[in-house]
C-alpha positions as CSV (number, residue, x, y, z in Angstrom):
1,X,2.9,12.1,26.9
2,X,0.9,10.2,24.7
3,X,4.2,8.8,22.8
4,X,5.4,7.4,26.2
5,X,2.2,6.2,27.1
6,X,1.5,4.3,23.6
7,X,5.0,2.5,24.2
8,X,4.6,1.7,27.2
9,X,1.0,-0.2,26.2
10,X,2.8,-1.8,22.8
11,X,4.4,-4.2,25.2
12,X,0.8,-5.3,26.2
13,X,-0.7,-5.5,23.1
14,X,-0.7,-7.4,20.0
15,X,-0.8,-6.2,16.4
16,X,-3.0,-8.3,13.9
17,X,-2.4,-7.9,10.5
18,X,-3.8,-10.0,7.6
19,X,-3.7,-9.8,4.0
20,X,-6.4,-10.9,2.0
21,X,-5.9,-12.3,-2.0
22,X,-9.6,-12.1,-3.0
23,X,-8.6,-10.0,-6.1
24,X,-5.2,-11.0,-7.3
25,X,-3.3,-11.7,-10.9
26,X,-0.2,-11.4,-12.1
27,X,0.7,-11.6,-15.7
28,X,4.7,-12.6,-15.3
29,X,5.3,-13.1,-19.0
30,X,4.0,-10.3,-20.2
31,X,6.6,-8.5,-16.9
32,X,9.1,-10.7,-19.2
33,X,8.4,-8.8,-22.5
34,X,7.7,-5.5,-21.1
35,X,11.1,-5.3,-19.4
36,X,9.8,-2.6,-16.8
37,X,12.7,0.3,-15.6
38,X,10.0,2.6,-14.7
39,X,6.9,3.4,-12.6
40,X,4.4,6.6,-12.2
41,X,2.3,6.5,-9.4
42,X,-0.4,8.5,-9.8
43,X,-2.5,10.1,-7.2
44,X,-4.7,7.4,-5.3
45,X,-8.7,7.0,-5.4
46,X,-9.8,7.9,-2.2
47,X,-13.2,6.1,-1.6
48,X,-13.4,7.0,2.3
49,X,-13.5,10.8,3.7
50,X,-10.2,11.1,5.2
51,X,-7.7,13.0,2.9
52,X,-4.6,12.2,5.3
53,X,-4.9,8.6,3.6
54,X,-4.2,10.0,0.1
55,X,-0.9,11.4,1.8
56,X,-0.1,8.7,3.8
57,X,-0.3,5.8,0.7
58,X,1.5,8.4,-1.5
59,X,4.4,8.9,0.9
60,X,5.2,5.4,2.0
61,X,4.2,3.6,-1.4
62,X,7.6,4.6,-3.3
63,X,9.9,3.1,-0.8
64,X,8.9,-0.4,-1.4
65,X,8.3,0.3,-4.8
66,X,12.1,1.1,-4.8
67,X,12.9,-1.9,-2.7
68,X,11.7,-4.3,-5.8
69,X,14.2,-2.6,-7.6
70,X,11.9,0.8,-9.8
71,X,12.4,3.7,-10.4
72,X,9.7,5.4,-9.2
73,X,8.9,9.1,-10.6
74,X,8.7,11.6,-7.5
75,X,5.0,12.0,-6.6
76,X,4.6,15.7,-5.5
77,X,6.2,16.7,-9.2
78,X,4.1,14.0,-10.4
79,X,1.1,15.6,-8.7
80,X,2.4,19.3,-10.0
81,X,2.9,18.1,-13.6
82,X,-0.8,16.4,-13.9
83,X,-2.6,19.8,-12.8
84,X,-0.6,21.5,-15.1
85,X,-2.0,19.0,-17.8
86,X,-5.9,19.8,-16.3
87,X,-5.9,16.2,-14.0
88,X,-6.7,18.3,-10.7
89,X,-9.0,15.3,-9.5
90,X,-7.5,12.0,-8.6
91,X,-10.6,10.1,-10.6
92,X,-10.2,12.2,-13.4
93,X,-6.2,10.9,-13.4
94,X,-7.6,7.1,-13.5
95,X,-10.4,7.6,-15.8
96,X,-7.7,8.4,-18.5
97,X,-6.0,6.8,-20.7
98,X,-3.0,5.2,-19.5
99,X,-0.8,5.3,-22.5
100,X,-1.3,9.1,-22.2
101,X,-0.5,9.4,-18.8
102,X,2.7,7.2,-18.9
103,X,3.6,9.2,-22.0
104,X,3.4,12.5,-20.3
105,X,6.8,11.1,-18.1
106,X,7.9,8.9,-20.6
107,X,7.2,5.5,-17.9
108,X,7.6,2.3,-18.6
109,X,4.2,1.7,-16.0
110,X,1.4,3.6,-14.3
111,X,0.6,2.6,-10.6
112,X,-3.1,2.9,-9.7
113,X,-4.3,2.9,-6.1
114,X,-7.7,2.4,-4.5
115,X,-8.1,3.2,-1.1
116,X,-11.1,1.3,-0.1
117,X,-11.0,1.7,3.8
118,X,-9.5,3.9,6.2
119,X,-11.1,3.8,9.3
120,X,-10.8,3.2,13.2
121,X,-14.0,2.3,14.6
122,X,-14.3,2.7,18.8
123,X,-16.6,-0.9,20.4
124,X,-17.1,-1.1,23.8
125,X,-13.8,-0.5,24.9
126,X,-11.8,-2.0,21.9
127,X,-10.5,-0.1,19.3
128,X,-10.2,-1.5,15.8
129,X,-8.3,0.4,13.0
130,X,-8.5,-0.7,9.5
131,X,-7.1,0.0,5.6
132,X,-8.0,-1.4,2.8
133,X,-6.0,-0.7,-0.8
134,X,-6.2,-2.0,-4.2
135,X,-3.6,-2.1,-6.7
136,X,-3.1,-2.1,-10.3
137,X,-0.5,-1.7,-12.8
138,X,-1.1,-0.7,-16.0
139,X,1.7,-0.8,-18.9
140,X,2.5,1.8,-21.0
141,X,0.5,0.4,-23.8
142,X,-3.0,-0.1,-21.7
143,X,-2.3,-3.6,-21.1
144,X,-2.8,-4.9,-17.4
145,X,0.6,-6.2,-15.7
146,X,-0.7,-6.9,-12.0
147,X,-3.2,-6.2,-9.7
148,X,-3.4,-7.1,-5.9
149,X,-6.3,-5.8,-3.5
150,X,-4.5,-6.2,0.4
151,X,-5.8,-5.0,3.7
152,X,-4.3,-5.0,7.7
153,X,-6.0,-4.3,11.1
154,X,-4.7,-3.6,14.0
155,X,-6.7,-4.0,17.8
156,X,-4.7,-3.6,20.8
157,X,-4.6,-7.4,22.8
158,X,-8.1,-7.0,24.8
159,X,-7.4,-8.5,28.2
160,X,-10.0,-10.5,30.1
161,X,-10.3,-9.9,33.9
162,X,-10.9,-7.9,36.6
163,X,-10.8,-3.7,37.0
164,X,-7.6,-3.7,35.9
165,X,-7.6,-5.4,32.8
166,X,-10.6,-3.5,32.1
167,X,-9.0,0.1,32.9
168,X,-5.8,-1.0,30.9
169,X,-8.1,-1.8,27.9
170,X,-9.6,1.1,28.0
171,X,-6.6,3.2,27.9
172,X,-5.2,1.3,25.2
173,X,-8.6,1.9,23.6
174,X,-8.3,5.7,23.8
175,X,-4.9,5.7,22.7
176,X,-5.4,3.9,19.4
177,X,-8.7,5.8,19.1
178,X,-6.7,9.2,19.8
179,X,-4.2,8.9,17.8
180,X,-4.6,5.4,15.1
181,X,-1.8,3.4,13.6
182,X,-2.2,4.0,10.3
183,X,1.0,4.7,8.7
184,X,1.9,1.1,10.3
185,X,-0.9,-0.3,8.7
186,X,-0.1,1.4,5.6
187,X,3.5,0.3,5.2
188,X,2.4,-3.5,6.4
189,X,-0.1,-3.1,3.4
190,X,2.3,-2.0,0.8
191,X,5.2,-5.0,2.0
192,X,2.2,-7.5,1.3
193,X,1.5,-6.3,-1.8
194,X,4.4,-5.6,-3.7
195,X,6.7,-7.3,-1.7
196,X,4.8,-10.3,-1.1
197,X,5.5,-10.6,2.4
198,X,3.2,-12.6,4.9
199,X,0.7,-12.4,1.9
200,X,1.2,-16.2,0.6
201,X,2.5,-14.4,-2.6
202,X,5.5,-13.2,-4.2
203,X,4.4,-9.5,-4.8
204,X,5.9,-8.0,-8.3
205,X,8.4,-9.1,-9.8
206,X,11.7,-7.7,-9.1
207,X,13.3,-4.9,-11.0
208,X,16.3,-4.6,-13.1
209,X,18.0,-2.3,-9.7
210,X,16.8,-5.7,-8.0
211,X,20.0,-8.0,-6.8
212,X,17.4,-11.0,-7.7
213,X,16.7,-9.7,-11.3
214,X,19.1,-11.4,-13.7
215,X,18.0,-14.4,-12.0
216,X,14.0,-13.3,-12.6
217,X,15.0,-12.9,-16.6
218,X,16.2,-16.2,-16.8
219,X,13.4,-18.5,-15.0
220,X,10.2,-19.8,-15.9
221,X,8.7,-16.5,-15.7
222,X,7.7,-16.7,-11.7
223,X,10.0,-14.3,-9.8
224,X,12.9,-15.3,-7.8
225,X,13.7,-14.7,-3.8
226,X,12.6,-11.0,-3.0
């Protein structure tokens, strides 16, 4: 019943997605030199209280890295091996030397993600769901390759009008509050940051398994079309 109601309400709702490039650095010349093939995604550093955030980020992130043409080590295998090596907490992993982490898996680079925000706020007949992630890609030798901070939010359309409109707003807000759209927003933020969609930049350069990789290598260091 809840899914049907959400589907019906999507006809009259508006998805609002915003990206922030407050911290966006791309060292494309270094990408040329390193020529990454594989990326190790370590457990995200979660600054919020919802443990679902970590699971959702790890479940969705490999797809976008693969879309960009890189091999991604299976995240569950990574977590198991890290724990075997004594890294039980994400904070410990993020504090460890990247050279050491990369060497464990023979990875070309390590991707760190920090979850800054993962909230759904209810304010007077409206619910706003927000996610905010920071990304940092470090080569196996410890050099910074790329970093980006990106965020997105979703607020059902707030129609003005009489009693019917107010009731509709209340229903939309209740649906979003009961089942926040975290996964679609997480995918949107990954897409903004890594693929460069809708964020005014081109994300990370295409990897060796991307059809645009050869053109990128022969370019002036700027990534070609996605």
